[in-house]
mmCIF file of the N, C-alpha and C atoms, coordinates in Angstrom:
data_MODEL
# 
_entry.id   MODEL 
# 
loop_
_atom_site.group_PDB 
_atom_site.id 
_atom_site.type_symbol 
_atom_site.label_atom_id 
_atom_site.label_alt_id 
_atom_site.label_comp_id 
_atom_site.label_asym_id 
_atom_site.label_entity_id 
_atom_site.label_seq_id 
_atom_site.pdbx_PDB_ins_code 
_atom_site.Cartn_x 
_atom_site.Cartn_y 
_atom_site.Cartn_z 
_atom_site.occupancy 
_atom_site.B_iso_or_equiv 
_atom_site.pdbx_formal_charge 
_atom_site.auth_seq_id 
_atom_site.auth_comp_id 
_atom_site.auth_asym_id 
_atom_site.auth_atom_id 
_atom_site.pdbx_PDB_model_num 
ATOM 1   N N  . UNK A 1 1  ? -40.143 -34.032 1.060   1.00 0.00 ? 1  UNK A N  1 
ATOM 2   C CA . UNK A 1 1  ? -39.829 -32.648 1.314   1.00 0.00 ? 1  UNK A CA 1 
ATOM 3   C C  . UNK A 1 1  ? -38.378 -32.506 1.789   1.00 0.00 ? 1  UNK A C  1 
ATOM 4   N N  . UNK A 1 2  ? -37.971 -33.287 2.774   1.00 0.00 ? 2  UNK A N  1 
ATOM 5   C CA . UNK A 1 2  ? -36.621 -33.191 3.299   1.00 0.00 ? 2  UNK A CA 1 
ATOM 6   C C  . UNK A 1 2  ? -35.619 -33.581 2.221   1.00 0.00 ? 2  UNK A C  1 
ATOM 7   N N  . UNK A 1 3  ? -35.983 -34.472 1.359   1.00 0.00 ? 3  UNK A N  1 
ATOM 8   C CA . UNK A 1 3  ? -35.087 -34.901 0.296   1.00 0.00 ? 3  UNK A CA 1 
ATOM 9   C C  . UNK A 1 3  ? -34.859 -33.767 -0.683  1.00 0.00 ? 3  UNK A C  1 
ATOM 10  N N  . UNK A 1 4  ? -35.874 -32.982 -0.955  1.00 0.00 ? 4  UNK A N  1 
ATOM 11  C CA . UNK A 1 4  ? -35.760 -31.845 -1.856  1.00 0.00 ? 4  UNK A CA 1 
ATOM 12  C C  . UNK A 1 4  ? -34.856 -30.783 -1.223  1.00 0.00 ? 4  UNK A C  1 
ATOM 13  N N  . UNK A 1 5  ? -35.014 -30.544 0.068   1.00 0.00 ? 5  UNK A N  1 
ATOM 14  C CA . UNK A 1 5  ? -34.212 -29.532 0.763   1.00 0.00 ? 5  UNK A CA 1 
ATOM 15  C C  . UNK A 1 5  ? -32.748 -29.955 0.773   1.00 0.00 ? 5  UNK A C  1 
ATOM 16  N N  . UNK A 1 6  ? -32.508 -31.220 1.041   1.00 0.00 ? 6  UNK A N  1 
ATOM 17  C CA . UNK A 1 6  ? -31.133 -31.748 1.031   1.00 0.00 ? 6  UNK A CA 1 
ATOM 18  C C  . UNK A 1 6  ? -30.590 -31.620 -0.386  1.00 0.00 ? 6  UNK A C  1 
ATOM 19  N N  . UNK A 1 7  ? -31.350 -31.871 -1.393  1.00 0.00 ? 7  UNK A N  1 
ATOM 20  C CA . UNK A 1 7  ? -30.870 -31.780 -2.766  1.00 0.00 ? 7  UNK A CA 1 
ATOM 21  C C  . UNK A 1 7  ? -30.541 -30.350 -3.097  1.00 0.00 ? 7  UNK A C  1 
ATOM 22  N N  . UNK A 1 8  ? -31.352 -29.395 -2.696  1.00 0.00 ? 8  UNK A N  1 
ATOM 23  C CA . UNK A 1 8  ? -31.076 -27.997 -2.971  1.00 0.00 ? 8  UNK A CA 1 
ATOM 24  C C  . UNK A 1 8  ? -29.825 -27.547 -2.228  1.00 0.00 ? 8  UNK A C  1 
ATOM 25  N N  . UNK A 1 9  ? -29.708 -27.942 -0.981  1.00 0.00 ? 9  UNK A N  1 
ATOM 26  C CA . UNK A 1 9  ? -28.528 -27.560 -0.214  1.00 0.00 ? 9  UNK A CA 1 
ATOM 27  C C  . UNK A 1 9  ? -27.243 -28.181 -0.783  1.00 0.00 ? 9  UNK A C  1 
ATOM 28  N N  . UNK A 1 10 ? -27.340 -29.390 -1.255  1.00 0.00 ? 10 UNK A N  1 
ATOM 29  C CA . UNK A 1 10 ? -26.201 -30.037 -1.851  1.00 0.00 ? 10 UNK A CA 1 
ATOM 30  C C  . UNK A 1 10 ? -25.815 -29.318 -3.168  1.00 0.00 ? 10 UNK A C  1 
ATOM 31  N N  . UNK A 1 11 ? -26.805 -28.893 -3.905  1.00 0.00 ? 11 UNK A N  1 
ATOM 32  C CA . UNK A 1 11 ? -26.532 -28.168 -5.159  1.00 0.00 ? 11 UNK A CA 1 
ATOM 33  C C  . UNK A 1 11 ? -25.867 -26.822 -4.862  1.00 0.00 ? 11 UNK A C  1 
ATOM 34  N N  . UNK A 1 12 ? -26.344 -26.119 -3.872  1.00 0.00 ? 12 UNK A N  1 
ATOM 35  C CA . UNK A 1 12 ? -25.737 -24.839 -3.477  1.00 0.00 ? 12 UNK A CA 1 
ATOM 36  C C  . UNK A 1 12 ? -24.305 -25.062 -3.027  1.00 0.00 ? 12 UNK A C  1 
ATOM 37  N N  . UNK A 1 13 ? -24.094 -26.070 -2.248  1.00 0.00 ? 13 UNK A N  1 
ATOM 38  C CA . UNK A 1 13 ? -22.717 -26.374 -1.739  1.00 0.00 ? 13 UNK A CA 1 
ATOM 39  C C  . UNK A 1 13 ? -21.792 -26.730 -2.917  1.00 0.00 ? 13 UNK A C  1 
ATOM 40  N N  . UNK A 1 14 ? -22.290 -27.446 -3.876  1.00 0.00 ? 14 UNK A N  1 
ATOM 41  C CA . UNK A 1 14 ? -21.498 -27.872 -5.033  1.00 0.00 ? 14 UNK A CA 1 
ATOM 42  C C  . UNK A 1 14 ? -21.132 -26.640 -5.867  1.00 0.00 ? 14 UNK A C  1 
ATOM 43  N N  . UNK A 1 15 ? -22.066 -25.708 -6.026  1.00 0.00 ? 15 UNK A N  1 
ATOM 44  C CA . UNK A 1 15 ? -21.771 -24.472 -6.763  1.00 0.00 ? 15 UNK A CA 1 
ATOM 45  C C  . UNK A 1 15 ? -20.746 -23.657 -5.996  1.00 0.00 ? 15 UNK A C  1 
ATOM 46  N N  . UNK A 1 16 ? -20.887 -23.566 -4.707  1.00 0.00 ? 16 UNK A N  1 
ATOM 47  C CA . UNK A 1 16 ? -19.927 -22.764 -3.919  1.00 0.00 ? 16 UNK A CA 1 
ATOM 48  C C  . UNK A 1 16 ? -18.533 -23.353 -4.021  1.00 0.00 ? 16 UNK A C  1 
ATOM 49  N N  . UNK A 1 17 ? -18.433 -24.645 -3.943  1.00 0.00 ? 17 UNK A N  1 
ATOM 50  C CA . UNK A 1 17 ? -17.083 -25.297 -4.034  1.00 0.00 ? 17 UNK A CA 1 
ATOM 51  C C  . UNK A 1 17 ? -16.518 -25.140 -5.430  1.00 0.00 ? 17 UNK A C  1 
ATOM 52  N N  . UNK A 1 18 ? -17.364 -25.262 -6.420  1.00 0.00 ? 18 UNK A N  1 
ATOM 53  C CA . UNK A 1 18 ? -16.869 -25.085 -7.836  1.00 0.00 ? 18 UNK A CA 1 
ATOM 54  C C  . UNK A 1 18 ? -16.377 -23.674 -8.086  1.00 0.00 ? 18 UNK A C  1 
ATOM 55  N N  . UNK A 1 19 ? -17.097 -22.679 -7.509  1.00 0.00 ? 19 UNK A N  1 
ATOM 56  C CA . UNK A 1 19 ? -16.726 -21.293 -7.662  1.00 0.00 ? 19 UNK A CA 1 
ATOM 57  C C  . UNK A 1 19 ? -15.408 -21.048 -6.970  1.00 0.00 ? 19 UNK A C  1 
ATOM 58  N N  . UNK A 1 20 ? -15.261 -21.529 -5.734  1.00 0.00 ? 20 UNK A N  1 
ATOM 59  C CA . UNK A 1 20 ? -14.003 -21.359 -5.016  1.00 0.00 ? 20 UNK A CA 1 
ATOM 60  C C  . UNK A 1 20 ? -12.812 -22.021 -5.725  1.00 0.00 ? 20 UNK A C  1 
ATOM 61  N N  . UNK A 1 21 ? -13.029 -23.197 -6.268  1.00 0.00 ? 21 UNK A N  1 
ATOM 62  C CA . UNK A 1 21 ? -11.979 -23.884 -6.987  1.00 0.00 ? 21 UNK A CA 1 
ATOM 63  C C  . UNK A 1 21 ? -11.598 -23.144 -8.265  1.00 0.00 ? 21 UNK A C  1 
ATOM 64  N N  . UNK A 1 22 ? -12.569 -22.605 -8.938  1.00 0.00 ? 22 UNK A N  1 
ATOM 65  C CA . UNK A 1 22 ? -12.281 -21.865 -10.197 1.00 0.00 ? 22 UNK A CA 1 
ATOM 66  C C  . UNK A 1 22 ? -11.507 -20.570 -9.876  1.00 0.00 ? 22 UNK A C  1 
ATOM 67  N N  . UNK A 1 23 ? -11.853 -19.884 -8.818  1.00 0.00 ? 23 UNK A N  1 
ATOM 68  C CA . UNK A 1 23 ? -11.171 -18.649 -8.497  1.00 0.00 ? 23 UNK A CA 1 
ATOM 69  C C  . UNK A 1 23 ? -9.738  -18.916 -8.000  1.00 0.00 ? 23 UNK A C  1 
ATOM 70  N N  . UNK A 1 24 ? -9.508  -20.089 -7.398  1.00 0.00 ? 24 UNK A N  1 
ATOM 71  C CA . UNK A 1 24 ? -8.212  -20.412 -6.905  1.00 0.00 ? 24 UNK A CA 1 
ATOM 72  C C  . UNK A 1 24 ? -7.257  -20.793 -8.053  1.00 0.00 ? 24 UNK A C  1 
ATOM 73  N N  . UNK A 1 25 ? -7.796  -21.190 -9.195  1.00 0.00 ? 25 UNK A N  1 
ATOM 74  C CA . UNK A 1 25 ? -7.005  -21.647 -10.308 1.00 0.00 ? 25 UNK A CA 1 
ATOM 75  C C  . UNK A 1 25 ? -6.718  -20.559 -11.345 1.00 0.00 ? 25 UNK A C  1 
ATOM 76  N N  . UNK A 1 26 ? -7.102  -19.311 -11.050 1.00 0.00 ? 26 UNK A N  1 
ATOM 77  C CA . UNK A 1 26 ? -6.881  -18.232 -11.998 1.00 0.00 ? 26 UNK A CA 1 
ATOM 78  C C  . UNK A 1 26 ? -5.344  -18.043 -12.157 1.00 0.00 ? 26 UNK A C  1 
ATOM 79  N N  . UNK A 1 27 ? -4.973  -17.745 -13.388 1.00 0.00 ? 27 UNK A N  1 
ATOM 80  C CA . UNK A 1 27 ? -3.572  -17.538 -13.697 1.00 0.00 ? 27 UNK A CA 1 
ATOM 81  C C  . UNK A 1 27 ? -3.090  -16.252 -13.029 1.00 0.00 ? 27 UNK A C  1 
ATOM 82  N N  . UNK A 1 28 ? -1.881  -16.274 -12.528 1.00 0.00 ? 28 UNK A N  1 
ATOM 83  C CA . UNK A 1 28 ? -1.329  -15.061 -11.865 1.00 0.00 ? 28 UNK A CA 1 
ATOM 84  C C  . UNK A 1 28 ? -0.997  -14.057 -12.955 1.00 0.00 ? 28 UNK A C  1 
ATOM 85  N N  . UNK A 1 29 ? -1.205  -12.804 -12.572 1.00 0.00 ? 29 UNK A N  1 
ATOM 86  C CA . UNK A 1 29 ? -0.913  -11.726 -13.530 1.00 0.00 ? 29 UNK A CA 1 
ATOM 87  C C  . UNK A 1 29 ? 0.531   -11.303 -13.418 1.00 0.00 ? 29 UNK A C  1 
ATOM 88  N N  . UNK A 1 30 ? 1.007   -10.623 -14.379 1.00 0.00 ? 30 UNK A N  1 
ATOM 89  C CA . UNK A 1 30 ? 2.371   -10.111 -14.361 1.00 0.00 ? 30 UNK A CA 1 
ATOM 90  C C  . UNK A 1 30 ? 2.528   -9.059  -13.246 1.00 0.00 ? 30 UNK A C  1 
ATOM 91  N N  . UNK A 1 31 ? 3.698   -8.921  -12.671 1.00 0.00 ? 31 UNK A N  1 
ATOM 92  C CA . UNK A 1 31 ? 3.882   -7.926  -11.588 1.00 0.00 ? 31 UNK A CA 1 
ATOM 93  C C  . UNK A 1 31 ? 3.673   -6.516  -12.155 1.00 0.00 ? 31 UNK A C  1 
ATOM 94  N N  . UNK A 1 32 ? 3.175   -5.643  -11.324 1.00 0.00 ? 32 UNK A N  1 
ATOM 95  C CA . UNK A 1 32 ? 2.886   -4.288  -11.807 1.00 0.00 ? 32 UNK A CA 1 
ATOM 96  C C  . UNK A 1 32 ? 4.159   -3.543  -12.202 1.00 0.00 ? 32 UNK A C  1 
ATOM 97  N N  . UNK A 1 33 ? 4.046   -2.718  -13.178 1.00 0.00 ? 33 UNK A N  1 
ATOM 98  C CA . UNK A 1 33 ? 5.188   -1.926  -13.583 1.00 0.00 ? 33 UNK A CA 1 
ATOM 99  C C  . UNK A 1 33 ? 5.342   -0.731  -12.672 1.00 0.00 ? 33 UNK A C  1 
ATOM 100 N N  . UNK A 1 34 ? 6.549   -0.273  -12.538 1.00 0.00 ? 34 UNK A N  1 
ATOM 101 C CA . UNK A 1 34 ? 6.833   0.856   -11.642 1.00 0.00 ? 34 UNK A CA 1 
ATOM 102 C C  . UNK A 1 34 ? 6.507   2.132   -12.405 1.00 0.00 ? 34 UNK A C  1 
ATOM 103 N N  . UNK A 1 35 ? 5.541   2.904   -11.899 1.00 0.00 ? 35 UNK A N  1 
ATOM 104 C CA . UNK A 1 35 ? 5.156   4.125   -12.643 1.00 0.00 ? 35 UNK A CA 1 
ATOM 105 C C  . UNK A 1 35 ? 6.131   5.285   -12.423 1.00 0.00 ? 35 UNK A C  1 
ATOM 106 N N  . UNK A 1 36 ? 7.128   5.112   -11.599 1.00 0.00 ? 36 UNK A N  1 
ATOM 107 C CA . UNK A 1 36 ? 8.018   6.201   -11.215 1.00 0.00 ? 36 UNK A CA 1 
ATOM 108 C C  . UNK A 1 36 ? 9.341   6.235   -12.025 1.00 0.00 ? 36 UNK A C  1 
ATOM 109 N N  . UNK A 1 37 ? 9.552   5.285   -12.849 1.00 0.00 ? 37 UNK A N  1 
ATOM 110 C CA . UNK A 1 37 ? 10.765  5.287   -13.635 1.00 0.00 ? 37 UNK A CA 1 
ATOM 111 C C  . UNK A 1 37 ? 11.701  4.119   -13.196 1.00 0.00 ? 37 UNK A C  1 
ATOM 112 N N  . UNK A 1 38 ? 12.893  4.197   -13.739 1.00 0.00 ? 38 UNK A N  1 
ATOM 113 C CA . UNK A 1 38 ? 13.873  3.118   -13.482 1.00 0.00 ? 38 UNK A CA 1 
ATOM 114 C C  . UNK A 1 38 ? 14.390  3.235   -12.047 1.00 0.00 ? 38 UNK A C  1 
ATOM 115 N N  . UNK A 1 39 ? 14.803  2.103   -11.481 1.00 0.00 ? 39 UNK A N  1 
ATOM 116 C CA . UNK A 1 39 ? 15.384  2.146   -10.097 1.00 0.00 ? 39 UNK A CA 1 
ATOM 117 C C  . UNK A 1 39 ? 16.731  2.912   -10.103 1.00 0.00 ? 39 UNK A C  1 
ATOM 118 N N  . UNK A 1 40 ? 17.040  3.444   -8.947  1.00 0.00 ? 40 UNK A N  1 
ATOM 119 C CA . UNK A 1 40 ? 18.318  4.177   -8.837  1.00 0.00 ? 40 UNK A CA 1 
ATOM 120 C C  . UNK A 1 40 ? 19.263  3.399   -7.979  1.00 0.00 ? 40 UNK A C  1 
ATOM 121 N N  . UNK A 1 41 ? 20.559  3.686   -8.071  1.00 0.00 ? 41 UNK A N  1 
ATOM 122 C CA . UNK A 1 41 ? 21.570  2.959   -7.336  1.00 0.00 ? 41 UNK A CA 1 
ATOM 123 C C  . UNK A 1 41 ? 21.664  3.481   -5.893  1.00 0.00 ? 41 UNK A C  1 
ATOM 124 N N  . UNK A 1 42 ? 22.521  2.850   -5.110  1.00 0.00 ? 42 UNK A N  1 
ATOM 125 C CA . UNK A 1 42 ? 22.663  3.181   -3.684  1.00 0.00 ? 42 UNK A CA 1 
ATOM 126 C C  . UNK A 1 42 ? 23.230  4.582   -3.510  1.00 0.00 ? 42 UNK A C  1 
ATOM 127 N N  . UNK A 1 43 ? 24.232  4.962   -4.295  1.00 0.00 ? 43 UNK A N  1 
ATOM 128 C CA . UNK A 1 43 ? 24.813  6.301   -4.157  1.00 0.00 ? 43 UNK A CA 1 
ATOM 129 C C  . UNK A 1 43 ? 23.813  7.392   -4.480  1.00 0.00 ? 43 UNK A C  1 
ATOM 130 N N  . UNK A 1 44 ? 23.052  7.182   -5.562  1.00 0.00 ? 44 UNK A N  1 
ATOM 131 C CA . UNK A 1 44 ? 22.025  8.175   -5.900  1.00 0.00 ? 44 UNK A CA 1 
ATOM 132 C C  . UNK A 1 44 ? 20.942  8.277   -4.820  1.00 0.00 ? 44 UNK A C  1 
ATOM 133 N N  . UNK A 1 45 ? 20.603  7.114   -4.227  1.00 0.00 ? 45 UNK A N  1 
ATOM 134 C CA . UNK A 1 45 ? 19.590  7.127   -3.145  1.00 0.00 ? 45 UNK A CA 1 
ATOM 135 C C  . UNK A 1 45 ? 20.139  7.881   -1.937  1.00 0.00 ? 45 UNK A C  1 
ATOM 136 N N  . UNK A 1 46 ? 21.399  7.731   -1.638  1.00 0.00 ? 46 UNK A N  1 
ATOM 137 C CA . UNK A 1 46 ? 21.999  8.457   -0.516  1.00 0.00 ? 46 UNK A CA 1 
ATOM 138 C C  . UNK A 1 46 ? 21.941  9.964   -0.768  1.00 0.00 ? 46 UNK A C  1 
ATOM 139 N N  . UNK A 1 47 ? 22.203  10.363  -2.018  1.00 0.00 ? 47 UNK A N  1 
ATOM 140 C CA . UNK A 1 47 ? 22.140  11.801  -2.317  1.00 0.00 ? 47 UNK A CA 1 
ATOM 141 C C  . UNK A 1 47 ? 20.712  12.344  -2.190  1.00 0.00 ? 47 UNK A C  1 
ATOM 142 N N  . UNK A 1 48 ? 19.791  11.547  -2.600  1.00 0.00 ? 48 UNK A N  1 
ATOM 143 C CA . UNK A 1 48 ? 18.375  11.970  -2.515  1.00 0.00 ? 48 UNK A CA 1 
ATOM 144 C C  . UNK A 1 48 ? 17.947  12.122  -1.046  1.00 0.00 ? 48 UNK A C  1 
ATOM 145 N N  . UNK A 1 49 ? 18.408  11.115  -0.210  1.00 0.00 ? 49 UNK A N  1 
ATOM 146 C CA . UNK A 1 49 ? 18.074  11.168  1.201   1.00 0.00 ? 49 UNK A CA 1 
ATOM 147 C C  . UNK A 1 49 ? 18.734  12.317  1.899   1.00 0.00 ? 49 UNK A C  1 
ATOM 148 N N  . UNK A 1 50 ? 19.970  12.639  1.489   1.00 0.00 ? 50 UNK A N  1 
ATOM 149 C CA . UNK A 1 50 ? 20.681  13.805  2.096   1.00 0.00 ? 50 UNK A CA 1 
ATOM 150 C C  . UNK A 1 50 ? 19.950  15.075  1.739   1.00 0.00 ? 50 UNK A C  1 
ATOM 151 N N  . UNK A 1 51 ? 19.510  15.217  0.529   1.00 0.00 ? 51 UNK A N  1 
ATOM 152 C CA . UNK A 1 51 ? 18.766  16.427  0.148   1.00 0.00 ? 51 UNK A CA 1 
ATOM 153 C C  . UNK A 1 51 ? 17.446  16.550  0.847   1.00 0.00 ? 51 UNK A C  1 
ATOM 154 N N  . UNK A 1 52 ? 16.773  15.426  1.018   1.00 0.00 ? 52 UNK A N  1 
ATOM 155 C CA . UNK A 1 52 ? 15.498  15.416  1.789   1.00 0.00 ? 52 UNK A CA 1 
ATOM 156 C C  . UNK A 1 52 ? 15.705  15.822  3.217   1.00 0.00 ? 52 UNK A C  1 
ATOM 157 N N  . UNK A 1 53 ? 16.795  15.273  3.834   1.00 0.00 ? 53 UNK A N  1 
ATOM 158 C CA . UNK A 1 53 ? 17.073  15.611  5.212   1.00 0.00 ? 53 UNK A CA 1 
ATOM 159 C C  . UNK A 1 53 ? 17.407  17.097  5.390   1.00 0.00 ? 53 UNK A C  1 
ATOM 160 N N  . UNK A 1 54 ? 18.121  17.660  4.398   1.00 0.00 ? 54 UNK A N  1 
ATOM 161 C CA . UNK A 1 54 ? 18.464  19.089  4.439   1.00 0.00 ? 54 UNK A CA 1 
ATOM 162 C C  . UNK A 1 54 ? 17.205  19.909  4.376   1.00 0.00 ? 54 UNK A C  1 
ATOM 163 N N  . UNK A 1 55 ? 16.243  19.515  3.516   1.00 0.00 ? 55 UNK A N  1 
ATOM 164 C CA . UNK A 1 55 ? 14.990  20.261  3.393   1.00 0.00 ? 55 UNK A CA 1 
ATOM 165 C C  . UNK A 1 55 ? 14.210  20.198  4.729   1.00 0.00 ? 55 UNK A C  1 
ATOM 166 N N  . UNK A 1 56 ? 14.220  19.068  5.356   1.00 0.00 ? 56 UNK A N  1 
ATOM 167 C CA . UNK A 1 56 ? 13.529  18.895  6.624   1.00 0.00 ? 56 UNK A CA 1 
ATOM 168 C C  . UNK A 1 56 ? 14.150  19.817  7.664   1.00 0.00 ? 56 UNK A C  1 
ATOM 169 N N  . UNK A 1 57 ? 15.498  19.850  7.741   1.00 0.00 ? 57 UNK A N  1 
ATOM 170 C CA . UNK A 1 57 ? 16.150  20.722  8.733   1.00 0.00 ? 57 UNK A CA 1 
ATOM 171 C C  . UNK A 1 57 ? 15.852  22.203  8.427   1.00 0.00 ? 57 UNK A C  1 
ATOM 172 N N  . UNK A 1 58 ? 15.838  22.565  7.126   1.00 0.00 ? 58 UNK A N  1 
ATOM 173 C CA . UNK A 1 58 ? 15.548  23.945  6.789   1.00 0.00 ? 58 UNK A CA 1 
ATOM 174 C C  . UNK A 1 58 ? 14.121  24.318  7.187   1.00 0.00 ? 58 UNK A C  1 
ATOM 175 N N  . UNK A 1 59 ? 13.152  23.417  6.910   1.00 0.00 ? 59 UNK A N  1 
ATOM 176 C CA . UNK A 1 59 ? 11.777  23.672  7.249   1.00 0.00 ? 59 UNK A CA 1 
ATOM 177 C C  . UNK A 1 59 ? 11.614  23.769  8.775   1.00 0.00 ? 59 UNK A C  1 
ATOM 178 N N  . UNK A 1 60 ? 12.354  22.906  9.531   1.00 0.00 ? 60 UNK A N  1 
ATOM 179 C CA . UNK A 1 60 ? 12.254  22.924  10.992  1.00 0.00 ? 60 UNK A CA 1 
ATOM 180 C C  . UNK A 1 60 ? 12.777  24.238  11.542  1.00 0.00 ? 60 UNK A C  1 
ATOM 181 N N  . UNK A 1 61 ? 13.887  24.797  10.955  1.00 0.00 ? 61 UNK A N  1 
ATOM 182 C CA . UNK A 1 61 ? 14.381  26.060  11.385  1.00 0.00 ? 61 UNK A CA 1 
ATOM 183 C C  . UNK A 1 61 ? 13.398  27.167  11.089  1.00 0.00 ? 61 UNK A C  1 
ATOM 184 N N  . UNK A 1 62 ? 12.701  27.110  9.970   1.00 0.00 ? 62 UNK A N  1 
ATOM 185 C CA . UNK A 1 62 ? 11.657  28.102  9.658   1.00 0.00 ? 62 UNK A CA 1 
ATOM 186 C C  . UNK A 1 62 ? 10.542  28.053  10.668  1.00 0.00 ? 62 UNK A C  1 
ATOM 187 N N  . UNK A 1 63 ? 10.125  26.823  10.981  1.00 0.00 ? 63 UNK A N  1 
ATOM 188 C CA . UNK A 1 63 ? 9.049   26.681  12.011  1.00 0.00 ? 63 UNK A CA 1 
ATOM 189 C C  . UNK A 1 63 ? 9.493   27.212  13.364  1.00 0.00 ? 63 UNK A C  1 
ATOM 190 N N  . UNK A 1 64 ? 10.719  26.922  13.757  1.00 0.00 ? 64 UNK A N  1 
ATOM 191 C CA . UNK A 1 64 ? 11.215  27.376  15.046  1.00 0.00 ? 64 UNK A CA 1 
ATOM 192 C C  . UNK A 1 64 ? 11.276  28.918  15.055  1.00 0.00 ? 64 UNK A C  1 
ATOM 193 N N  . UNK A 1 65 ? 11.742  29.507  13.993  1.00 0.00 ? 65 UNK A N  1 
ATOM 194 C CA . UNK A 1 65 ? 11.827  30.961  13.935  1.00 0.00 ? 65 UNK A CA 1 
ATOM 195 C C  . UNK A 1 65 ? 10.406  31.560  13.988  1.00 0.00 ? 65 UNK A C  1 
ATOM 196 N N  . UNK A 1 66 ? 9.466   30.929  13.344  1.00 0.00 ? 66 UNK A N  1 
ATOM 197 C CA . UNK A 1 66 ? 8.082   31.434  13.378  1.00 0.00 ? 66 UNK A CA 1 
ATOM 198 C C  . UNK A 1 66 ? 7.495   31.342  14.805  1.00 0.00 ? 66 UNK A C  1 
ATOM 199 N N  . UNK A 1 67 ? 7.769   30.239  15.493  1.00 0.00 ? 67 UNK A N  1 
ATOM 200 C CA . UNK A 1 67 ? 7.271   30.096  16.856  1.00 0.00 ? 67 UNK A CA 1 
ATOM 201 C C  . UNK A 1 67 ? 7.857   31.152  17.751  1.00 0.00 ? 67 UNK A C  1 
ATOM 202 N N  . UNK A 1 68 ? 9.127   31.457  17.585  1.00 0.00 ? 68 UNK A N  1 
ATOM 203 C CA . UNK A 1 68 ? 9.773   32.506  18.408  1.00 0.00 ? 68 UNK A CA 1 
ATOM 204 C C  . UNK A 1 68 ? 9.156   33.840  18.096  1.00 0.00 ? 68 UNK A C  1 
ATOM 205 N N  . UNK A 1 69 ? 8.895   34.104  16.805  1.00 0.00 ? 69 UNK A N  1 
ATOM 206 C CA . UNK A 1 69 ? 8.327   35.388  16.400  1.00 0.00 ? 69 UNK A CA 1 
ATOM 207 C C  . UNK A 1 69 ? 6.955   35.621  16.977  1.00 0.00 ? 69 UNK A C  1 
ATOM 208 N N  . UNK A 1 70 ? 6.187   34.583  17.146  1.00 0.00 ? 70 UNK A N  1 
ATOM 209 C CA . UNK A 1 70 ? 4.817   34.751  17.685  1.00 0.00 ? 70 UNK A CA 1 
ATOM 210 C C  . UNK A 1 70 ? 4.788   34.505  19.207  1.00 0.00 ? 70 UNK A C  1 
ATOM 211 N N  . UNK A 1 71 ? 5.903   34.195  19.829  1.00 0.00 ? 71 UNK A N  1 
ATOM 212 C CA . UNK A 1 71 ? 5.990   34.058  21.257  1.00 0.00 ? 71 UNK A CA 1 
ATOM 213 C C  . UNK A 1 71 ? 5.740   32.649  21.765  1.00 0.00 ? 71 UNK A C  1 
ATOM 214 N N  . UNK A 1 72 ? 5.823   31.655  20.931  1.00 0.00 ? 72 UNK A N  1 
ATOM 215 C CA . UNK A 1 72 ? 5.656   30.268  21.399  1.00 0.00 ? 72 UNK A CA 1 
ATOM 216 C C  . UNK A 1 72 ? 6.989   29.700  21.754  1.00 0.00 ? 72 UNK A C  1 
ATOM 217 N N  . UNK A 1 73 ? 7.016   28.669  22.585  1.00 0.00 ? 73 UNK A N  1 
ATOM 218 C CA . UNK A 1 73 ? 8.266   28.000  22.958  1.00 0.00 ? 73 UNK A CA 1 
ATOM 219 C C  . UNK A 1 73 ? 8.680   27.046  21.837  1.00 0.00 ? 73 UNK A C  1 
ATOM 220 N N  . UNK A 1 74 ? 9.922   27.125  21.369  1.00 0.00 ? 74 UNK A N  1 
ATOM 221 C CA . UNK A 1 74 ? 10.343  26.137  20.353  1.00 0.00 ? 74 UNK A CA 1 
ATOM 222 C C  . UNK A 1 74 ? 10.479  24.749  20.956  1.00 0.00 ? 74 UNK A C  1 
ATOM 223 N N  . UNK A 1 75 ? 10.171  23.763  20.163  1.00 0.00 ? 75 UNK A N  1 
ATOM 224 C CA . UNK A 1 75 ? 10.218  22.391  20.640  1.00 0.00 ? 75 UNK A CA 1 
ATOM 225 C C  . UNK A 1 75 ? 11.467  21.702  20.161  1.00 0.00 ? 75 UNK A C  1 
# 
């Protein structure tokens, strides 16, 4: 009886090791493609960041004006 249990446990362990070894040997896939288009240069990135910062400042001014209009303290 103990021999059969040991045999079953050894078989399970062998299957687990074989599965782990097979999954570790899978070929690596190609890197994902960028769905957003081609990369941009540093100067273009600076322009984009400047435009985004301007939009944030504009939105912040609108929020501050709204707070003043309803009587809240601007932060």
